[in-house]
Each structure stands twice: as structure tokens, then as C-alpha cells.
VOKE-625330 format. One line per field, with one value per atom (N, C-alpha, C, O): residue number from 1; residue in one letter; atom name; x, y, z. Coordinates in steps of 0.001 Angstrom, whole numbers, plus 500000, padded with zeros to 6 digits. Layout:
BEGIN
pos	NUM; ...
code	A; ...
site	CA; ...
px	X; ...
py	Y; ...
pz	Z; ...
//
This chain:
BEGIN
pos	1; 1; 1; 1; 2; 2; 2; 2; 3; 3; 3; 3; 4; 4; 4; 4; 5; 5; 5; 5; 6; 6; 6; 6; 7; 7; 7; 7; 8; 8; 8; 8; 9; 9; 9; 9; 10; 10; 10; 10; 11; 11; 11; 11; 12; 12; 12; 12; 13; 13; 13; 13; 14; 14; 14; 14; 15; 15; 15; 15; 16; 16; 16; 16; 17; 17; 17; 17; 18; 18; 18; 18; 19; 19; 19; 19; 20; 20; 20; 20; 21; 21; 21; 21; 22; 22; 22; 22; 23; 23; 23; 23; 24; 24; 24; 24; 25; 25; 25; 25; 26; 26; 26; 26; 27; 27; 27; 27; 28; 28; 28; 28; 29; 29; 29; 29; 30; 30; 30; 30; 31; 31; 31; 31; 32; 32; 32; 32; 33; 33; 33; 33; 34; 34; 34; 34; 35; 35; 35; 35; 36; 36; 36; 36; 37; 37; 37; 37; 38; 38; 38; 38; 39; 39; 39; 39; 40; 40; 40; 40; 41; 41; 41; 41; 42; 42; 42; 42; 43; 43; 43; 43; 44; 44; 44; 44; 45; 45; 45; 45; 46; 46; 46; 46; 47; 47; 47; 47; 48; 48; 48; 48; 49; 49; 49; 49; 50; 50; 50; 50; 51; 51; 51; 51; 52; 52; 52; 52; 53; 53; 53; 53; 54; 54; 54; 54; 55; 55; 55; 55; 56; 56; 56; 56; 57; 57; 57; 57; 58; 58; 58; 58; 59; 59; 59; 59; 60; 60; 60; 60; 61; 61; 61; 61; 62; 62; 62; 62; 63; 63; 63; 63; 64; 64; 64; 64; 65; 65; 65; 65; 66; 66; 66; 66; 67; 67; 67; 67; 68; 68; 68; 68; 69; 69; 69; 69; 70; 70; 70; 70; 71; 71; 71; 71; 72; 72; 72; 72; 73; 73; 73; 73; 74; 74; 74; 74; 75; 75; 75; 75; 76; 76; 76; 76; 77; 77; 77; 77; 78; 78; 78; 78; 79; 79; 79; 79; 80; 80; 80; 80; 81; 81; 81; 81; 82; 82; 82; 82; 83; 83; 83; 83; 84; 84; 84; 84; 85; 85; 85; 85; 86; 86; 86; 86; 87; 87; 87; 87; 88; 88; 88; 88; 89; 89; 89; 89; 90; 90; 90; 90; 91; 91; 91; 91; 92; 92; 92; 92; 93; 93; 93; 93; 94; 94; 94; 94; 95; 95; 95; 95; 96; 96; 96; 96; 97; 97; 97; 97; 98; 98; 98; 98; 99; 99; 99; 99; 100; 100; 100; 100; 101; 101; 101; 101; 102; 102; 102; 102; 103; 103; 103; 103; 104; 104; 104; 104; 105; 105; 105; 105; 106; 106; 106; 106; 107; 107; 107; 107; 108; 108; 108; 108; 109; 109; 109; 109; 110; 110; 110; 110; 111; 111; 111; 111; 112; 112; 112; 112; 113; 113; 113; 113; 114; 114; 114; 114; 115; 115; 115; 115; 116; 116; 116; 116; 117; 117; 117; 117; 118; 118; 118; 118; 119; 119; 119; 119; 120; 120; 120; 120; 121; 121; 121; 121; 122; 122; 122; 122; 123; 123; 123; 123; 124; 124; 124; 124; 125; 125; 125; 125; 126; 126; 126; 126; 127; 127; 127; 127; 128; 128; 128; 128; 129; 129; 129; 129; 130; 130; 130; 130; 131; 131; 131; 131; 132; 132; 132; 132; 133; 133; 133; 133; 134; 134; 134; 134; 135; 135; 135; 135; 136; 136; 136; 136; 137; 137; 137; 137; 138; 138; 138; 138; 139; 139; 139; 139; 140; 140; 140; 140; 141; 141; 141; 141; 142; 142; 142; 142; 143; 143; 143; 143; 144; 144; 144; 144; 145; 145; 145; 145; 146; 146; 146; 146; 147; 147; 147; 147; 148; 148; 148; 148; 149; 149; 149; 149; 150; 150; 150; 150; 151; 151; 151; 151; 152; 152; 152; 152; 153; 153; 153; 153; 154; 154; 154; 154; 155; 155; 155; 155; 156; 156; 156; 156; 157; 157; 157; 157; 158; 158; 158; 158; 159; 159; 159; 159; 160; 160; 160; 160; 161; 161; 161; 161; 162; 162; 162; 162; 163; 163; 163; 163; 164; 164; 164; 164; 165; 165; 165; 165; 166; 166; 166; 166; 167; 167; 167; 167; 168; 168; 168; 168; 169; 169; 169; 169; 170; 170; 170; 170; 171; 171; 171; 171; 172; 172; 172; 172; 173; 173; 173; 173; 174; 174; 174; 174; 175; 175; 175; 175; 176; 176; 176; 176; 177; 177; 177; 177; 178; 178; 178; 178; 179; 179; 179; 179; 180; 180; 180; 180; 181; 181; 181; 181; 182; 182; 182; 182
code	X; X; X; X; X; X; X; X; X; X; X; X; X; X; X; X; X; X; X; X; X; X; X; X; X; X; X; X; X; X; X; X; X; X; X; X; X; X; X; X; X; X; X; X; X; X; X; X; X; X; X; X; X; X; X; X; X; X; X; X; X; X; X; X; X; X; X; X; X; X; X; X; X; X; X; X; X; X; X; X; X; X; X; X; X; X; X; X; X; X; X; X; X; X; X; X; X; X; X; X; X; X; X; X; X; X; X; X; X; X; X; X; X; X; X; X; X; X; X; X; X; X; X; X; X; X; X; X; X; X; X; X; X; X; X; X; X; X; X; X; X; X; X; X; X; X; X; X; X; X; X; X; X; X; X; X; X; X; X; X; X; X; X; X; X; X; X; X; X; X; X; X; X; X; X; X; X; X; X; X; X; X; X; X; X; X; X; X; X; X; X; X; X; X; X; X; X; X; X; X; X; X; X; X; X; X; X; X; X; X; X; X; X; X; X; X; X; X; X; X; X; X; X; X; X; X; X; X; X; X; X; X; X; X; X; X; X; X; X; X; X; X; X; X; X; X; X; X; X; X; X; X; X; X; X; X; X; X; X; X; X; X; X; X; X; X; X; X; X; X; X; X; X; X; X; X; X; X; X; X; X; X; X; X; X; X; X; X; X; X; X; X; X; X; X; X; X; X; X; X; X; X; X; X; X; X; X; X; X; X; X; X; X; X; X; X; X; X; X; X; X; X; X; X; X; X; X; X; X; X; X; X; X; X; X; X; X; X; X; X; X; X; X; X; X; X; X; X; X; X; X; X; X; X; X; X; X; X; X; X; X; X; X; X; X; X; X; X; X; X; X; X; X; X; X; X; X; X; X; X; X; X; X; X; X; X; X; X; X; X; X; X; X; X; X; X; X; X; X; X; X; X; X; X; X; X; X; X; X; X; X; X; X; X; X; X; X; X; X; X; X; X; X; X; X; X; X; X; X; X; X; X; X; X; X; X; X; X; X; X; X; X; X; X; X; X; X; X; X; X; X; X; X; X; X; X; X; X; X; X; X; X; X; X; X; X; X; X; X; X; X; X; X; X; X; X; X; X; X; X; X; X; X; X; X; X; X; X; X; X; X; X; X; X; X; X; X; X; X; X; X; X; X; X; X; X; X; X; X; X; X; X; X; X; X; X; X; X; X; X; X; X; X; X; X; X; X; X; X; X; X; X; X; X; X; X; X; X; X; X; X; X; X; X; X; X; X; X; X; X; X; X; X; X; X; X; X; X; X; X; X; X; X; X; X; X; X; X; X; X; X; X; X; X; X; X; X; X; X; X; X; X; X; X; X; X; X; X; X; X; X; X; X; X; X; X; X; X; X; X; X; X; X; X; X; X; X; X; X; X; X; X; X; X; X; X; X; X; X; X; X; X; X; X; X; X; X; X; X; X; X; X; X; X; X; X; X; X; X; X; X; X; X; X; X; X; X; X; X; X; X; X; X; X; X; X; X; X; X; X; X; X; X; X; X; X; X; X; X; X; X; X; X; X; X; X; X; X; X; X; X; X; X; X; X; X; X; X; X; X; X; X; X; X; X; X; X; X; X; X; X; X; X; X; X; X; X; X; X; X; X; X; X; X; X; X; X; X; X; X; X; X; X; X; X; X; X; X
site	N; CA; C; O; N; CA; C; O; N; CA; C; O; N; CA; C; O; N; CA; C; O; N; CA; C; O; N; CA; C; O; N; CA; C; O; N; CA; C; O; N; CA; C; O; N; CA; C; O; N; CA; C; O; N; CA; C; O; N; CA; C; O; N; CA; C; O; N; CA; C; O; N; CA; C; O; N; CA; C; O; N; CA; C; O; N; CA; C; O; N; CA; C; O; N; CA; C; O; N; CA; C; O; N; CA; C; O; N; CA; C; O; N; CA; C; O; N; CA; C; O; N; CA; C; O; N; CA; C; O; N; CA; C; O; N; CA; C; O; N; CA; C; O; N; CA; C; O; N; CA; C; O; N; CA; C; O; N; CA; C; O; N; CA; C; O; N; CA; C; O; N; CA; C; O; N; CA; C; O; N; CA; C; O; N; CA; C; O; N; CA; C; O; N; CA; C; O; N; CA; C; O; N; CA; C; O; N; CA; C; O; N; CA; C; O; N; CA; C; O; N; CA; C; O; N; CA; C; O; N; CA; C; O; N; CA; C; O; N; CA; C; O; N; CA; C; O; N; CA; C; O; N; CA; C; O; N; CA; C; O; N; CA; C; O; N; CA; C; O; N; CA; C; O; N; CA; C; O; N; CA; C; O; N; CA; C; O; N; CA; C; O; N; CA; C; O; N; CA; C; O; N; CA; C; O; N; CA; C; O; N; CA; C; O; N; CA; C; O; N; CA; C; O; N; CA; C; O; N; CA; C; O; N; CA; C; O; N; CA; C; O; N; CA; C; O; N; CA; C; O; N; CA; C; O; N; CA; C; O; N; CA; C; O; N; CA; C; O; N; CA; C; O; N; CA; C; O; N; CA; C; O; N; CA; C; O; N; CA; C; O; N; CA; C; O; N; CA; C; O; N; CA; C; O; N; CA; C; O; N; CA; C; O; N; CA; C; O; N; CA; C; O; N; CA; C; O; N; CA; C; O; N; CA; C; O; N; CA; C; O; N; CA; C; O; N; CA; C; O; N; CA; C; O; N; CA; C; O; N; CA; C; O; N; CA; C; O; N; CA; C; O; N; CA; C; O; N; CA; C; O; N; CA; C; O; N; CA; C; O; N; CA; C; O; N; CA; C; O; N; CA; C; O; N; CA; C; O; N; CA; C; O; N; CA; C; O; N; CA; C; O; N; CA; C; O; N; CA; C; O; N; CA; C; O; N; CA; C; O; N; CA; C; O; N; CA; C; O; N; CA; C; O; N; CA; C; O; N; CA; C; O; N; CA; C; O; N; CA; C; O; N; CA; C; O; N; CA; C; O; N; CA; C; O; N; CA; C; O; N; CA; C; O; N; CA; C; O; N; CA; C; O; N; CA; C; O; N; CA; C; O; N; CA; C; O; N; CA; C; O; N; CA; C; O; N; CA; C; O; N; CA; C; O; N; CA; C; O; N; CA; C; O; N; CA; C; O; N; CA; C; O; N; CA; C; O; N; CA; C; O; N; CA; C; O; N; CA; C; O; N; CA; C; O; N; CA; C; O; N; CA; C; O; N; CA; C; O; N; CA; C; O; N; CA; C; O; N; CA; C; O; N; CA; C; O; N; CA; C; O; N; CA; C; O; N; CA; C; O; N; CA; C; O; N; CA; C; O; N; CA; C; O; N; CA; C; O; N; CA; C; O; N; CA; C; O; N; CA; C; O; N; CA; C; O; N; CA; C; O; N; CA; C; O; N; CA; C; O; N; CA; C; O; N; CA; C; O; N; CA; C; O; N; CA; C; O; N; CA; C; O; N; CA; C; O; N; CA; C; O; N; CA; C; O; N; CA; C; O; N; CA; C; O; N; CA; C; O
px	500829; 500000; 500873; 500641; 501875; 502758; 503490; 503570; 504020; 504770; 503873; 504266; 502690; 501782; 501293; 501124; 501065; 500626; 501714; 501420; 502943; 504048; 504184; 504412; 504045; 504161; 502972; 503140; 501776; 500591; 500751; 500427; 501237; 501454; 502476; 502299; 503537; 504562; 503979; 504214; 503220; 502626; 501631; 501608; 500816; 499844; 500551; 500085; 501657; 502400; 502981; 503317; 503101; 503641; 502600; 502954; 501323; 500262; 500215; 500047; 500368; 500322; 498893; 498175; 498468; 497093; 496683; 495535; 497586; 497243; 497010; 496547; 497318; 497109; 495742; 495375; 494983; 493736; 492697; 491841; 492739; 491805; 492310; 491609; 493506; 494108; 493446; 492878; 493525; 492973; 493829; 494981; 493238; 493925; 493731; 492955; 494423; 494173; 492746; 492294; 492044; 490646; 489767; 489602; 489208; 488510; 487431; 487196; 486771; 485678; 486143; 485317; 487440; 487954; 489031; 489936; 488939; 490104; 490909; 490506; 492035; 492890; 492124; 492221; 491362; 490626; 489659; 489659; 488852; 487874; 488574; 488136; 489655; 490383; 491015; 490939; 491633; 492248; 491180; 491404; 490030; 488972; 488516; 488298; 488373; 488017; 489104; 488812; 490342; 491509; 491626; 491811; 491521; 491610; 490483; 490714; 489269; 488119; 488262; 488160; 488498; 488452; 489751; 489711; 490898; 492141; 492650; 493450; 492209; 492612; 491549; 491731; 490436; 489349; 488695; 488397; 488472; 487837; 488642; 488076; 489960; 490816; 490674; 490564; 490678; 490518; 489115; 488965; 488091; 486707; 486459; 485744; 487028; 486858; 487484; 486899; 488661; 489305; 488442; 488364; 487798; 486958; 485550; 484738; 485265; 483933; 482870; 481762; 483234; 482323; 482087; 482934; 480937; 480621; 481202; 481347; 481530; 481905; 480644; 479611; 480699; 479524; 479171; 480048; 477918; 477459; 477868; 478217; 477829; 478140; 479604; 479947; 480469; 481866; 482074; 483093; 481141; 481313; 481277; 481776; 480704; 480657; 481706; 481775; 482502; 483484; 484651; 485170; 485059; 486228; 487424; 487707; 488107; 489267; 490356; 491089; 490464; 491525; 491308; 492236; 490113; 489829; 490257; 490280; 490588; 490972; 492454; 493267; 492802; 494218; 495069; 494700; 496199; 497153; 496479; 496694; 495661; 494942; 495912; 495615; 497066; 498008; 498591; 498767; 498889; 499369; 498305; 498599; 497057; 495937; 495747; 495481; 495887; 495780; 496877; 496616; 498108; 499226; 498944; 499198; 498420; 498090; 496965; 496976; 495991; 494895; 495407; 494971; 496319; 496913; 497640; 497572; 498329; 499003; 497983; 498222; 496842; 495799; 495228; 494963; 495043; 494491; 495448; 495030; 496717; 497713; 497767; 497873; 497694; 497705; 496488; 496593; 495339; 494132; 494297; 493804; 494983; 495188; 496357; 496580; 497106; 498230; 497761; 498530; 496525; 495959; 495656; 494827; 496299; 496063; 494590; 494158; 493827; 492410; 491591; 490560; 492054; 491341; 491319; 490377; 492336; 492455; 491563; 491449; 490943; 490090; 488645; 488194; 487952; 486524; 486220; 487084; 484961; 484459; 484137; 483932; 484098; 483756; 482574; 482602; 481531; 480405; 480856; 481605; 480387; 480640; 479353; 479035; 478617; 477309; 476401; 476266; 475784; 474865; 475517; 474825; 476844; 477534; 478638; 478958; 479204; 480346; 481532; 481413; 482679; 483880; 485002; 485102; 485850; 486967; 487803; 488057; 488214; 488971; 490207; 490497; 490934; 492144; 491818; 492599; 490675; 490260; 489969; 490395; 489244; 488947; 490244; 490399; 491168; 492442; 493151; 493671; 493174; 493806; 493156; 493850; 491832; 491122; 491434; 491600; 491513; 491790; 493257; 493559; 494157; 495566; 495706; 496458; 494990; 494995; 494482; 495050; 493418; 492851; 493894; 494059; 494579; 495603; 496719; 497152; 497182; 498313; 497915; 498595; 496837; 496451; 496025; 496452; 495191; 494820; 496000; 496090; 496890; 498119; 498926; 499475; 498998; 499679; 498954; 499594; 497609; 496834; 497154; 497401; 497150; 497443; 498878; 499134; 499797; 501202; 501374; 502049; 500776; 500894; 500321; 500915; 499174; 498513; 499292; 499126; 500134; 500843; 502349; 503110; 502778; 504188; 505084; 506267; 504530; 505307; 505313; 504728; 505976; 505963; 505429; 505608; 504780; 504336; 505083; 504801; 506021; 506852; 506586; 506337; 506643; 506516; 507584; 508101; 507900; 508857; 508246; 507036; 509081; 508573; 507640; 506655; 507938; 507063; 505676; 504674; 505602; 504304; 503643; 502429; 504422; 503874; 503237; 502173; 503887; 503324; 502008; 501046; 501978; 500742; 499626; 498511; 499934; 498931; 498467; 497284; 499398; 499033; 498054; 497080; 498302; 497383; 495995; 495000; 495912; 494608; 493898; 492702; 494631; 494018; 493571; 492463; 494414; 494035; 492755; 491871; 492662; 491520; 490229; 489138; 490345; 489159; 488919; 487976; 489737; 489640; 488266; 487714; 487723; 486422; 485319; 484447; 485345; 484358; 484494; 483496; 485718; 485928; 485473; 484882; 485735; 485284; 483761; 483176; 483131; 481668; 481043; 479978; 481703; 481165; 481817; 481609; 482596; 483178; 484417; 484859; 484987; 486182; 487474; 488467; 487474; 488643; 488211; 487092; 489122; 488930; 489435; 489911; 489321; 489852; 491366; 492008; 491940; 493386; 494173; 493706; 495372; 496304; 497514; 497735; 498286; 499488; 500582; 500911; 501140; 502244; 503513; 503627; 504457; 505742; 506402; 506191; 507184; 507912; 508784; 509488; 508732; 509544; 509125; 509908; 507893; 507416; 507397; 507103; 507712; 507602; 506130; 505223; 505921; 504572; 503597; 502452; 504016; 503090; 502659; 501489; 503573; 503209; 502225; 501316; 502399; 501456; 500091; 499063; 500071; 498801; 498102; 496893; 498859; 498265; 497687; 496569; 498449; 497968; 496708; 495782; 496659; 495480; 494281; 493140; 494526; 493432; 493001; 492117; 493605; 493228; 494040; 493697; 495107; 495970; 497210; 497686; 497729; 498924; 500144; 500388; 500913; 502054; 503193; 504171; 503075; 504132; 504056; 504861
py	498812; 500000; 501251; 502187; 501249; 502410; 502649; 503784; 501596; 501726; 502224; 503122; 501663; 502084; 503512; 504260; 503895; 505262; 506271; 507323; 505956; 506865; 506992; 508085; 505891; 505918; 506646; 507388; 506443; 507155; 508661; 509437; 509074; 510506; 511079; 512185; 510334; 510797; 510966; 511983; 509975; 510043; 511200; 511927; 511373; 512472; 513812; 514668; 513994; 515262; 515464; 516589; 514402; 514502; 514767; 514923; 514823; 515094; 516601; 517389; 516986; 518414; 518802; 517989; 520018; 520448; 520227; 519871; 520428; 520268; 518803; 518535; 517856; 516435; 515932; 514801; 516739; 516269; 515822; 515002; 516323; 515895; 514757; 514321; 514270; 513204; 511852; 511629; 510948; 509596; 508789; 509129; 507715; 506816; 505372; 505122; 504438; 503029; 502583; 501534; 503363; 503075; 503813; 505029; 503088; 503696; 504689; 505651; 504490; 505372; 506628; 507481; 506768; 507869; 508655; 508065; 509977; 510784; 510919; 510391; 511619; 511706; 512337; 511852; 513412; 514069; 513092; 512979; 512398; 511468; 510336; 509933; 509824; 508742; 509219; 508526; 510390; 510920; 511132; 510810; 511668; 511880; 510558; 510484; 509528; 508190; 507671; 507168; 507797; 507317; 508015; 507361; 509340; 510115; 509718; 509497; 509630; 509318; 507958; 507846; 506925; 505573; 505123; 504391; 505540; 505061; 505975; 505542; 507206; 508111; 508199; 507723; 508814; 508970; 507631; 507361; 506804; 505507; 504614; 503906; 504636; 503807; 504218; 503365; 505518; 505975; 505672; 505176; 505962; 505743; 504268; 503950; 503370; 501931; 501566; 500801; 502102; 501824; 502314; 501665; 503451; 504042; 503448; 503792; 502545; 501927; 502998; 502943; 503969; 505033; 504968; 504480; 505458; 505536; 506812; 507827; 506736; 507949; 508772; 508214; 510071; 510890; 510769; 510876; 510550; 510354; 511510; 511294; 512743; 513904; 513931; 514624; 513182; 513141; 512433; 512653; 511596; 510896; 511859; 511526; 513040; 514046; 515143; 516078; 515047; 516089; 516059; 514992; 517234; 517344; 517734; 518916; 516736; 516970; 517728; 518520; 517485; 518125; 519623; 520336; 520113; 521551; 522285; 523515; 521560; 522163; 522537; 521826; 523654; 524047; 522933; 522330; 522686; 521674; 520332; 519729; 519878; 518615; 517468; 516592; 517464; 516354; 516370; 515311; 517540; 517641; 517226; 516587; 517597; 517188; 515670; 515037; 515097; 513642; 512959; 511980; 513466; 512878; 512946; 511983; 514075; 514204; 513253; 512686; 513076; 512153; 510714; 509930; 510368; 509032; 508813; 507726; 509832; 509714; 509443; 508610; 510146; 509923; 508510; 507852; 508055; 506715; 505649; 504728; 505775; 504812; 504844; 503796; 506028; 506141; 505450; 504821; 505564; 504911; 503392; 502729; 502843; 501391; 500929; 499726; 501866; 501484; 500874; 500192; 501111; 500540; 499058; 498749; 498144; 496710; 496301; 495344; 497002; 496653; 496881; 496239; 497796; 498082; 496842; 496648; 496017; 494834; 493678; 492662; 493835; 492775; 492962; 494079; 491873; 491925; 492220; 492148; 492556; 492801; 494276; 495019; 494674; 496038; 495961; 495178; 496760; 496763; 497209; 498175; 496491; 496837; 496549; 495396; 497603; 497411; 496711; 497146; 495638; 494903; 493684; 492800; 493641; 492513; 493026; 494214; 492121; 492441; 491620; 490431; 492295; 491690; 491833; 492870; 490810; 490933; 492190; 492543; 492840; 494088; 493920; 494793; 492827; 492615; 492508; 492956; 491921; 491822; 493207; 493533; 494021; 495392; 496159; 496838; 496060; 496759; 496329; 497171; 495035; 494542; 495092; 495468; 495142; 495669; 497145; 497583; 497902; 499333; 499571; 500480; 498776; 498890; 498543; 499196; 497526; 497183; 498355; 498677; 498993; 500162; 501285; 501912; 501517; 502562; 502283; 503188; 501052; 500705; 500572; 501115; 499868; 499656; 500977; 501293; 501747; 503048; 504021; 504935; 503838; 504629; 504367; 505290; 503099; 502744; 503367; 503878; 503329; 503942; 505427; 505925; 506136; 507576; 507807; 508678; 507034; 507181; 506956; 507735; 505913; 505599; 506725; 507110; 507246; 508305; 509616; 510453; 509801; 511076; 510946; 511834; 509846; 509682; 509385; 509726; 508753; 508398; 506872; 506144; 506427; 505011; 504867; 505755; 503755; 503415; 502147; 501078; 502262; 501123; 500626; 501407; 499322; 498705; 497628; 497121; 497294; 496216; 494893; 494791; 493906; 492598; 492019; 491363; 492254; 491744; 492370; 491666; 493674; 494329; 493857; 493657; 493679; 493147; 491785; 491508; 490923; 489596; 489725; 489007; 490644; 490881; 491333; 490814; 492295; 492810; 491725; 491641; 490905; 489805; 488869; 488423; 488572; 487714; 488322; 487616; 489627; 490297; 490249; 489966; 490523; 490502; 489085; 488896; 488095; 486702; 486314; 485677; 486696; 486314; 487019; 486485; 488202; 489014; 489350; 490078; 488846; 489234; 488954; 489800; 487799; 487472; 488385; 488792; 488714; 489653; 491007; 491597; 491498; 492791; 492747; 493710; 491663; 491552; 491545; 492162; 490856; 490771; 492166; 492430; 493046; 494391; 495453; 496648; 495029; 495962; 496696; 497641; 496284; 496954; 496481; 497207; 495277; 494728; 494299; 493831; 494469; 493926; 492477; 491961; 491855; 490499; 490538; 491518; 489489; 489501; 489548; 489107; 490092; 490102; 489274; 489027; 488853; 488081; 489025; 490003; 488739; 489583; 489270; 488205; 490190; 489894; 488690; 488444; 487958; 486814; 487275; 488280; 486543; 486857; 488116; 488685; 488554; 489802; 489702; 488641; 490806; 490810; 490696; 490845; 490432; 490168; 491308; 491049; 492566; 493681; 493733; 493986; 493501; 493476; 492337; 492493; 491206; 490089; 490445; 490056; 491184; 491632; 492588; 492489; 493509; 494439; 493682; 493961; 492724; 491947; 491174; 491109; 490591; 489840; 490765; 490335; 492027; 492990; 493572; 494428; 493123; 493588; 494767; 495363; 495117; 496214; 495650; 494575; 496371; 495925; 496570; 497758; 495822; 496417; 496855; 497432; 496584; 497010; 498497; 499054
pz	500000; 500000; 500000; 499235; 500865; 500975; 499663; 499192; 499079; 497827; 496694; 495949; 496556; 495490; 495702; 494739; 496956; 497242; 496870; 496301; 497185; 496838; 495325; 494806; 494632; 493168; 492546; 491578; 493090; 492588; 492782; 491883; 493926; 494180; 493204; 492692; 492949; 492004; 490613; 489961; 490150; 488810; 488729; 487736; 489757; 489753; 489581; 488830; 490264; 490152; 488753; 488380; 487989; 486631; 485557; 484389; 485922; 484947; 484707; 485639; 483436; 483086; 482705; 482123; 483018; 482727; 481269; 481004; 480336; 478917; 478532; 477423; 479415; 479136; 479584; 479267; 480309; 480912; 479889; 480221; 478679; 477648; 476783; 475869; 477050; 476238; 476501; 477570; 475514; 475708; 476674; 476947; 477185; 478119; 477644; 476722; 478262; 477945; 478309; 477849; 479121; 479474; 478472; 478565; 477526; 476395; 476785; 476053; 477907; 478309; 479034; 479358; 479299; 480094; 479354; 478763; 479384; 479052; 480346; 481383; 480293; 481481; 482645; 483772; 482395; 483476; 484151; 485377; 483383; 483964; 484706; 485784; 484136; 484791; 486096; 487111; 486077; 487293; 488362; 489529; 487981; 488967; 489588; 490797; 488774; 489264; 490205; 491290; 489782; 490528; 491874; 492900; 491876; 493113; 494067; 495256; 493536; 494379; 495048; 496270; 494245; 494794; 495451; 496440; 494928; 495532; 496643; 497472; 496675; 497751; 498823; 499943; 498464; 499433; 499766; 500929; 498768; 499004; 499918; 500752; 499774; 500622; 502089; 502970; 502342; 503721; 504241; 505358; 503448; 503892; 504191; 505141; 503408; 503681; 505021; 505787; 505311; 506603; 507753; 508796; 507569; 508613; 508636; 509496; 507675; 507540; 507272; 507806; 506436; 506034; 504542; 503793; 504106; 502686; 502093; 502775; 500807; 500081; 499860; 499491; 500073; 499759; 498271; 497414; 497973; 496590; 495685; 494524; 496206; 495368; 494926; 493968; 495615; 495214; 493877; 493223; 493462; 492177; 491001; 489926; 491174; 490108; 490311; 489513; 491337; 491663; 490684; 490358; 490218; 489346; 490208; 490405; 490710; 491560; 490803; 491396; 489484; 488699; 488538; 488158; 488817; 488722; 489989; 490011; 491022; 492297; 492273; 491683; 492915; 492957; 493577; 494585; 492952; 493418; 493709; 494760; 492757; 492963; 493237; 494049; 492571; 492758; 494173; 494775; 494704; 496083; 497079; 498089; 496785; 497652; 497605; 498627; 496411; 496278; 497076; 497773; 496981; 497741; 499239; 499962; 499708; 501130; 501518; 502611; 500622; 500897; 500948; 501792; 500059; 500104; 501432; 502006; 501913; 503219; 504323; 505197; 504287; 505303; 505185; 506192; 503957; 503741; 504272; 504974; 503939; 504424; 505950; 506586; 506536; 508002; 508614; 509667; 507959; 508472; 508496; 509408; 507505; 507422; 508297; 508437; 508887; 509749; 511066; 511743; 511426; 512650; 512398; 511542; 513111; 512874; 513013; 512370; 513829; 514001; 512727; 512526; 511869; 510622; 509729; 508962; 509824; 508973; 509439; 508753; 510587; 511131; 510677; 510423; 510584; 510291; 508838; 507965; 508610; 507263; 507080; 508041; 505808; 505434; 504479; 503529; 504712; 503774; 502381; 502231; 501382; 499977; 499233; 498942; 498929; 498327; 499317; 500461; 498885; 499759; 500412; 500916; 500399; 501022; 501944; 501951; 502707; 503563; 503064; 502767; 502982; 502422; 503448; 504103; 503599; 504538; 504259; 503107; 505319; 505198; 504319; 503501; 504469; 503673; 502183; 501344; 501854; 500453; 499891; 498783; 500655; 500229; 500015; 499000; 500949; 500811; 499530; 498797; 499259; 498038; 496783; 495838; 496762; 495594; 495367; 494228; 496447; 496296; 495928; 495154; 496468; 496071; 494593; 493868; 494149; 492718; 491897; 490853; 492355; 491682; 491587; 490541; 492685; 492729; 491728; 491016; 491669; 490813; 489347; 488477; 489060; 487660; 487022; 485912; 487712; 487145; 487212; 486392; 488164; 488164; 486913; 486313; 486518; 485270; 484087; 483168; 484099; 483011; 482887; 481789; 484024; 484014; 483547; 482716; 484077; 483688; 482184; 481512; 481670; 480245; 479390; 478383; 479791; 479027; 479055; 478168; 480059; 480221; 480012; 480398; 479404; 479069; 480251; 480241; 481266; 482449; 482603; 481801; 483631; 483980; 485394; 486227; 485659; 487017; 487380; 486839; 488283; 488637; 490042; 490960; 490192; 491513; 491642; 490646; 492868; 493116; 492656; 492459; 492493; 492077; 493137; 492799; 494412; 495481; 495389; 495521; 495165; 495005; 493717; 493682; 492667; 491421; 491616; 491062; 492408; 492702; 493477; 493205; 494440; 495185; 494237; 494291; 493377; 492435; 491461; 491134; 491006; 490116; 490818; 490211; 492075; 492829; 492936; 492778; 493204; 493300; 491954; 491889; 490882; 489548; 489195; 488693; 489450; 489147; 489879; 489305; 491133; 491955; 491524; 491724; 490941; 490679; 489213; 488903; 488311; 486897; 486296; 485592; 486561; 485944; 486458; 485691; 487748; 488288; 487600; 487187; 487474; 486823; 485364; 484877; 484673; 483283; 483205; 482314; 484128; 484147; 484288; 483729; 485028; 485253; 484366; 484577; 483385; 482431; 482904; 482250; 484025; 484537; 483894; 483895; 483346; 482653; 481259; 481050; 480316; 478972; 478963; 479974; 477824; 477688; 477873; 477494; 478448; 478688; 477382; 476332; 477480; 476357; 476765; 477950; 475790; 476091; 476591; 475920; 477754; 478235; 477451; 476845; 477463; 476821; 477494; 478681; 476749; 477304; 478465; 478363; 479557; 480721; 481456; 482216; 481234; 481842; 483364; 483914; 484044; 485498; 485916; 485097; 487190; 487705; 487429; 487058; 487598; 487375; 485911; 485624; 484997; 483575; 483292; 482476; 483954; 483772; 484353; 483799; 485468; 486053; 485093; 484881; 484518; 483550; 482361; 481927; 481834; 480686; 481030; 480221; 482209; 482626; 482783; 482609; 483108; 483248; 481905; 481858; 480831; 479499; 479005; 477984; 479700; 479290; 478620; 478985; 477647; 476961; 477612; 477401; 478395; 479105; 478210; 478683; 476912; 475988; 475772; 475025
//
């Protein structure tokens, strides 16, 4: 979580205002829409899940990129989210997700995956790289493997692509999520 949050903050700071209308690997999102989704769910959503609180509905329409120093605010929000998950008790029990309850560790994994995969999308769209250690890549690959069919069923992942030969774990996770890591 800490590693992905630091990398997400770095990538966010590298997004230039003139890139906000550019296309992304997510066909339905330009950079602005993708960043707003990313900020909402991987920054605010990560903290709210730890606190067992719902995201305010009106935040889904909020344009975070229109706010002064949105990238700095996102980095600060990621710090708050990581701090919320630093409490060992947060990892215990279940967290409401829609009409079901999901183990806290599963929710954390899904949101970390969101942070990293959409971080890669933003980085790719803006001429940057999103890098993670091999250990984090293995963790992300496990989350994607476990949840790929669910994400495909709801339109969050495209059909998998073949990763490059000998690809590291994060590249294999991206390929399994329907992104071309090349």
C-alpha cells in the first residue's frame, strides 16, 4: 500500500494540465475522467473503507483536477488513507461493499489494485511510467488473478492480452486485466 501510494502521488504530480483531455488506455475515460476516478476511489475511498464510512454520493461528480494543486491534495489524501490502514484493528473483520460484507484485507487489496492499475493507466497516458517492486507486482498479480472474471463481468477489465515473454509480475497483472504492458 505504501509503495503504490508513493508511486501514485509521484505520477499524479507529473500530469500536466494540457494532458487532461488526452485519451487513456481506458477507452471510456480521458485523462481528466480517469484521474477523477483514481483520486476518488484510491485516495478517498481507501481511507473511507478503513473508517467503515461511505463515500459521499456527490463526490462521484466532483472534478478533483479543477481544484488548485489537485496532485498535492491527492498525495496528502493518500498519506491519510495509508495512516488509516496502519491501525492493525482496521484489517480485522468485514467492510460493507454494496449489499455485502467483504473481509477488510480483500477490500484493501482491491483498492491497492485500483491505485496501481489506474496509476499505470494515468502514467501511460501522460508519458510516464508506474513502477513497483517485484514483490508488490506479485501481490497485484494475485489480486488481479483472483478478481479478473468479476471485473470483466462488470466491464472493469477487457479480455486479457498476452504479456511479453519473461514479463515481470506487474506486467502480467496488467495483461490479465486487458491492458497491453508494451
